[in-house]
BALOBA-1460 file (C-alpha; in Angstrom, 3 decimals):
// residues 75
<rec num="1" residu="m" x="-4.652" y="-8.200" z="-7.542"/>
<rec num="2" residu="p" x="-2.117" y="-10.963" z="-8.316"/>
<rec num="3" residu="q" x="-0.351" y="-8.669" z="-10.794"/>
<rec num="4" residu="v" x="-0.189" y="-5.825" z="-8.275"/>
<rec num="5" residu="i" x="1.242" y="-8.191" z="-5.653"/>
<rec num="6" residu="e" x="3.794" y="-9.477" z="-8.150"/>
<rec num="7" residu="q" x="4.812" y="-5.976" z="-9.289"/>
<rec num="8" residu="t" x="5.123" y="-4.505" z="-5.796"/>
<rec num="9" residu="g" x="6.370" y="-7.516" z="-3.881"/>
<rec num="10" residu="i" x="3.982" y="-6.843" z="-1.004"/>
<rec num="11" residu="s" x="1.055" y="-8.899" z="0.238"/>
<rec num="12" residu="r" x="-2.647" y="-8.258" z="-0.247"/>
<rec num="13" residu="a" x="-2.989" y="-7.376" z="3.451"/>
<rec num="14" residu="q" x="-0.097" y="-4.908" z="3.245"/>
<rec num="15" residu="i" x="-1.582" y="-3.292" z="0.139"/>
<rec num="16" residu="y" x="-4.919" y="-2.687" z="1.865"/>
<rec num="17" residu="a" x="-3.196" y="-1.474" z="5.043"/>
<rec num="18" residu="l" x="-1.224" y="1.054" z="2.969"/>
<rec num="19" residu="i" x="-4.421" y="2.128" z="1.171"/>
<rec num="20" residu="g" x="-6.008" y="2.743" z="4.565"/>
<rec num="21" residu="c" x="-3.082" y="5.007" z="5.458"/>
<rec num="22" residu="d" x="-3.238" y="6.826" z="2.104"/>
<rec num="23" residu="q" x="0.192" y="5.443" z="1.205"/>
<rec num="24" residu="f" x="-0.833" y="3.332" z="-1.815"/>
<rec num="25" residu="p" x="-3.007" y="4.074" z="-4.862"/>
<rec num="26" residu="r" x="-6.680" y="3.325" z="-4.311"/>
<rec num="27" residu="p" x="-8.250" y="0.713" z="-6.567"/>
<rec num="28" residu="i" x="-11.081" y="1.472" z="-8.952"/>
<rec num="29" residu="r" x="-14.254" y="-0.605" z="-9.057"/>
<rec num="30" residu="i" x="-14.517" y="-2.651" z="-12.256"/>
<rec num="31" residu="g" x="-17.443" y="-4.844" z="-11.255"/>
<rec num="32" residu="k" x="-19.768" y="-5.659" z="-8.379"/>
<rec num="33" residu="r" x="-17.078" y="-7.606" z="-6.551"/>
<rec num="34" residu="a" x="-13.960" y="-6.658" z="-8.480"/>
<rec num="35" residu="v" x="-11.441" y="-3.848" z="-8.298"/>
<rec num="36" residu="g" x="-8.377" y="-2.987" z="-10.313"/>
<rec num="37" residu="w" x="-5.559" y="-0.499" z="-10.358"/>
<rec num="38" residu="i" x="-4.306" y="1.833" z="-13.039"/>
<rec num="39" residu="e" x="-0.926" y="0.469" z="-14.091"/>
<rec num="40" residu="a" x="0.624" y="3.942" z="-14.287"/>
<rec num="41" residu="d" x="-0.433" y="4.616" z="-10.661"/>
<rec num="42" residu="i" x="1.272" y="1.427" z="-9.466"/>
<rec num="43" residu="q" x="4.413" y="2.190" z="-11.455"/>
<rec num="44" residu="a" x="4.516" y="5.751" z="-10.079"/>
<rec num="45" residu="w" x="4.168" y="4.368" z="-6.533"/>
<rec num="46" residu="i" x="7.040" y="1.917" z="-7.166"/>
<rec num="47" residu="n" x="9.231" y="4.673" z="-8.625"/>
<rec num="48" residu="a" x="8.542" y="6.949" z="-5.645"/>
<rec num="49" residu="r" x="9.674" y="4.342" z="-3.094"/>
<rec num="50" residu="p" x="13.134" y="4.852" z="-1.606"/>
<rec num="51" residu="l" x="15.831" y="2.322" z="-2.357"/>
<rec num="52" residu="a" x="16.436" y="-0.404" z="0.212"/>
<rec num="53" residu="g" x="18.219" y="0.868" z="3.281"/>
<rec num="54" residu="s" x="17.507" y="4.535" z="2.591"/>
<rec num="55" residu="w" x="14.504" y="4.889" z="4.935"/>
<rec num="56" residu="s" x="15.219" y="7.563" z="7.503"/>
<rec num="57" residu="k" x="12.304" y="6.855" z="9.870"/>
<rec num="58" residu="p" x="9.453" y="4.351" z="10.229"/>
<rec num="59" residu="s" x="6.023" y="4.987" z="8.756"/>
<rec num="60" residu="m" x="3.618" y="7.058" z="10.818"/>
<rec num="61" residu="c" x="0.840" y="4.555" z="10.145"/>
<rec num="62" residu="l" x="0.973" y="1.042" z="11.527"/>
<rec num="63" residu="y" x="-1.339" y="-1.809" z="10.644"/>
<rec num="64" residu="h" x="-3.166" y="-3.465" z="13.512"/>
<rec num="65" residu="p" x="-4.204" y="-7.136" z="13.116"/>
<rec num="66" residu="d" x="-7.816" y="-6.222" z="13.960"/>
<rec num="67" residu="d" x="-7.974" y="-4.019" z="10.829"/>
<rec num="68" residu="q" x="-7.556" y="-0.868" z="12.901"/>
<rec num="69" residu="h" x="-4.955" y="1.651" z="11.909"/>
<rec num="70" residu="i" x="-3.049" y="3.178" z="14.771"/>
<rec num="71" residu="t" x="-0.589" y="6.026" z="14.830"/>
<rec num="72" residu="n" x="3.005" y="5.243" z="15.707"/>
<rec num="73" residu="p" x="3.259" y="6.299" z="19.396"/>
<rec num="74" residu="e" x="6.912" y="7.288" z="18.963"/>
<rec num="75" residu="h" x="5.984" y="10.188" z="16.646"/>
């Protein structure tokens, strides 16, 4: 996880929120209490992200502090 956070520049909470919205690669289980990511999947996700300032609209999936995902009411 620390390497994924370092590579992407986003927090652990943001990563799991994006996973919940199907907007980030899902981890694979590598032990009873451990998960990991395929490096190529993370790099592909990074490469697919728009450059700063080029977002045309906000994400349709918002993260709620109570771990509930809600749909953006404006869309």
